[in-house]
C-alpha positions in Angstrom: 200.0 167.3 89.3 197.6 164.8 91.0 197.8 163.0 94.1 195.9 159.7 94.7 195.5 158.3 98.3 191.7 156.9 98.5 192.8 153.4 99.8 195.8 151.1 99.5 197.6 153.3 96.8 199.6 156.4 97.2 200.2 157.8 93.8 201.5 161.0 92.2 201.0 161.8 88.5 201.8 164.6 86.2 200.2 165.3 82.9 200.2 168.0 80.2 197.5 169.7 78.5 197.9 167.5 75.5 197.0 164.4 77.5 200.7 163.1 77.7 201.4 161.2 81.0 204.8 162.6 82.0 204.8 160.6 85.3 202.7 158.0 87.1 204.4 156.8 90.2 202.9 155.0 93.1 203.5 152.8 96.2 201.0 150.2 97.5 200.0 149.4 101.2 200.1 145.6 101.6 198.6 144.4 104.7 200.2 141.4 106.5 196.7 139.8 106.7 193.1 140.6 105.9 192.0 143.7 104.3 193.0 147.3 104.5 193.5 148.8 107.8 192.7 152.6 107.2 195.1 153.9 109.9 197.9 151.6 108.9 197.3 152.6 105.1 197.4 156.2 106.0 200.7 155.7 108.0 202.1 154.0 104.9 201.1 156.9 102.7 202.6 159.5 105.0 205.8 157.3 105.1 206.2 157.1 101.1 204.7 160.4 100.1 208.0 162.3 99.6 209.8 159.2 97.8 206.9 159.0 95.4 206.6 162.6 94.9 210.5 162.8 94.2 210.2 160.0 91.7 207.3 161.7 89.7 209.3 164.9 89.5 212.4 163.2 88.4 210.5 161.0 85.8 208.5 163.8 84.4 211.5 166.1 84.0 209.2 168.8 85.4 210.4 171.2 88.2 208.1 172.1 91.0 207.8 175.6 89.6 206.4 174.4 86.3 203.5 172.7 88.0 200.4 174.9 87.2 197.9 173.3 89.6 197.7 170.6 92.2 194.8 168.1 92.2 194.0 165.5 94.9 191.4 162.8 95.4 188.9 164.0 98.0 186.5 161.1 97.9 185.1 158.4 98.0 187.6 156.4 100.1 189.0 155.8 103.5 189.0 158.9 105.7 192.4 158.6 107.1 193.9 157.9 103.6 192.1 160.8 101.9 193.2 163.3 104.6 196.9 162.2 104.1 196.8 163.1 100.4 194.8 166.2 100.9 197.3 167.4 103.4 200.2 166.9 100.9 198.2 168.6 98.3 197.2 171.6 100.3 201.0 172.0 101.4 202.2 171.9 97.9 199.5 174.3 96.5 200.2 176.8 99.3 204.2 176.4 98.9 204.1 176.9 95.1 201.3 179.5 95.1 199.2 177.4 92.9 195.5 176.5 92.6 194.1 173.5 94.4 191.5 171.2 92.7 189.4 168.5 94.5 188.8 165.5 92.4 186.1 163.0 92.5 188.0 159.5 92.4 185.3 157.8 90.4 184.9 160.6 87.8 188.7 160.3 87.4 188.6 156.6 86.7 186.2 157.4 83.8 188.2 160.4 82.4 191.5 158.7 82.2 189.7 155.8 80.4 188.2 158.3 77.9 191.6 159.6 77.3 193.2 156.3 76.4 190.3 154.9 74.4 189.3 158.0 72.7 185.7 157.6 73.7 183.5 160.5 73.9 180.1 159.3 75.5 180.5 155.8 76.8 178.3 153.6 79.1 180.6 152.7 82.0 181.1 149.9 84.3 183.1 150.9 87.3 184.2 147.9 89.1 186.9 147.9 91.9 187.4 146.8 95.4 185.2 149.5 97.0 183.0 150.6 94.1 180.6 148.9 91.6 178.3 150.8 89.5 177.1 151.4 86.0 177.0 155.1 84.8 176.9 157.4 82.0 177.0 161.1 81.5 173.7 162.8 81.2 172.9 166.6 81.7 176.2 167.3 83.2 176.8 164.5 85.6 177.6 160.9 85.6 174.2 159.4 86.4 174.1 156.1 88.4 171.9 153.6 86.3 172.8 150.7 88.7 175.0 149.8 91.6 175.8 147.1 94.2 173.3 147.0 97.1 175.7 145.8 99.5 179.5 144.9 98.8 181.6 145.7 95.7 182.3 143.0 93.2 186.1 143.3 93.9 185.4 143.1 97.5 183.5 139.9 97.0 186.4 138.3 95.1 189.1 139.6 97.3 187.5 138.4 100.5 186.7 135.0 98.8 190.2 134.7 97.7 191.7 135.4 101.1 189.4 133.1 103.0 189.9 130.4 100.4 193.7 130.8 101.0 194.4 132.0 97.5 195.0 135.7 98.1 193.0 138.6 96.7 192.5 139.3 93.0 193.7 138.1 90.5 194.4 134.9 92.4 190.7 133.6 92.3 190.4 134.2 88.6 193.8 132.4 88.1 192.7 129.5 90.1 189.4 129.4 88.4 191.0 128.5 85.0 191.8 125.1 86.5 188.3 124.6 87.7 186.0 121.8 86.0 182.8 121.7 88.0 180.2 124.6 88.2 178.2 124.7 91.4 175.0 126.5 91.5 175.3 130.0 93.2 173.0 132.9 94.2 172.6 135.3 91.2 171.2 138.5 92.5 170.4 141.1 89.8 167.6 143.5 90.7 167.0 145.7 87.6 170.4 147.3 87.0 171.4 146.6 90.7 173.5 143.8 92.0 174.2 142.2 95.4 177.1 140.0 96.1 176.8 139.3 99.8 174.8 136.1 99.3 177.1 134.8 96.8 180.2 135.3 99.0 178.5 133.5 101.9 177.7 130.7 99.6 181.3 130.3 98.3 182.6 130.3 102.0 180.2 127.6 102.8 181.4 125.4 99.9 185.1 126.0 101.0 184.2 125.0 104.5 182.5 121.8 103.3 185.9 120.9 101.5 184.8 121.5 98.0 187.9 121.8 95.5 189.0 125.4 95.6 189.5 125.7 91.8 185.7 124.7 91.3 184.5 127.1 93.9 186.7 129.9 92.3 185.4 129.1 88.8 181.8 129.3 90.1 182.3 132.6 91.9 184.0 134.4 89.3 181.6 133.4 86.5 178.7 134.4 88.4 180.2 137.8 89.4 181.2 138.5 85.9 177.8 137.4 84.3 176.0 139.6 86.8 178.1 142.5 85.9 177.8 141.9 82.3 174.0 141.6 82.6 173.5 145.1 84.1 176.0 146.6 81.8 173.8 145.1 78.8 170.7 146.6 80.2 172.4 149.9 80.3 173.6 149.6 76.9 170.0 148.6 75.7 168.6 151.6 77.6 170.9 154.3 76.4 171.6 153.1 73.1 175.1 154.3 73.2 177.7 152.8 71.1 181.0 153.1 73.3 181.4 150.7 76.4 184.2 151.4 78.9 185.4 149.3 81.8 187.2 151.1 84.5 188.6 150.2 88.1 191.0 147.7 89.3 188.7 144.8 88.5 188.4 145.9 85.0 192.0 144.1 84.6 190.0 140.9 84.5 190.5 139.1 81.2 187.5 137.0 81.6 185.3 140.1 82.2 186.7 141.7 79.2 186.0 138.7 77.2 182.3 138.6 78.4 181.8 142.4 77.8 183.4 142.1 74.3 181.0 139.4 73.2 178.0 141.4 74.7 178.9 144.6 72.9 179.2 142.7 69.6 175.6 141.6 69.8 174.6 145.2 70.2 176.8 146.8 67.7 178.7 148.7 70.1 182.5 149.0 70.7 184.7 148.2 73.8 188.3 149.1 74.0 190.5 148.1 77.1 192.5 150.5 79.0 196.2 149.8 79.8 196.4 148.1 83.2 198.5 150.8 84.6 195.5 153.3 84.5 192.8 150.8 85.6 194.0 150.6 89.4 194.1 153.7 91.6 196.8 156.1 90.1 197.8 159.6 90.3 197.7 160.2 86.6 194.0 159.9 86.6 193.7 162.6 89.3 196.1 164.9 87.4 194.1 164.6 84.1 190.7 165.2 85.7 192.1 167.9 87.9 193.6 169.6 84.7 190.3 169.5 82.9 188.5 171.0 86.0 191.2 173.6 86.3 190.7 174.7 82.7 187.0 175.2 83.4 187.4 177.1 86.6 186.5 174.1 89.1 189.1 175.2 91.8 188.8 174.7 95.3 189.8 177.3 98.0 192.3 175.7 100.5 189.9 176.5 103.5 187.1 174.4 101.6 189.3 171.5 100.7 187.6 169.0 103.0 187.7 165.2 102.2 184.3 163.4 101.5 184.8 159.6 102.3 181.2 158.9 101.1 181.3 161.2 98.0 179.1 159.6 95.1 180.1 160.0 91.5 176.9 161.9 90.5 178.0 164.7 93.1 180.4 166.2 90.8 179.3 168.6 88.0 181.1 167.9 84.6 181.7 171.3 83.1 184.5 170.3 80.6 182.5 168.6 77.8 
């Protein structure tokens, strides 16, 4: 069983050792205005936890006594949200007398992606509301080849959409399809690192000037995706790997997938999309990664099961390959 609670989503997933997802239930905190308020999100998670857990057990057809291990996301994420999921995971592990596994949220996004694509050693673009990085496995860890220097790509588009009156993604991309004029925007790529704060500021200025929202949306989304595709292409050229994976909530973008598909064609590589259900935060990815860790002895004593809001993807040793 896997419990996900890093940000706006509380999820419970149940998987078996053959890679079958038996259940993947979730409930999402939706703020009335603005972005995520960590304390309110944590309260939401605590309120829905028993319901989501019950749905997962019912859908899976698995009784609590059949659970072999309990995994939870211990970072990165919002502290109050992480602690809510960790508390439930500890309680279940103790009640059932089962091992507890602390799972790196970023690693879990990649591992569930590899499960559904069949990829073995991909170059990965991880793009979400709180994370943006390019990574690949090297000497037992997912090494960061490039990352955002300020805000995440998903955060940039979410904030733009909210301030423009459209709402968060996918609203900006949907409106961008109606755009006809492309405005020159800051394009900040530094090696394999990216920066989006200047782009966001420029977009907000254009909206304040009264420029058509659909044209600004077109300009912002195209530049964000072009920057991401450029740094991913550099990683592909550097590593010479032939598998390319997109993970994280923003990887649902049809336009970003289109750009990446064209890029990998030029390099003789392969890109396979992941089902949308497993691109956003979900419990199944925590369960699947936790299962692999459990099989290789990476369990966590309850007294050491602290959460790490600033955990990095390269902090986790990958023993299961």
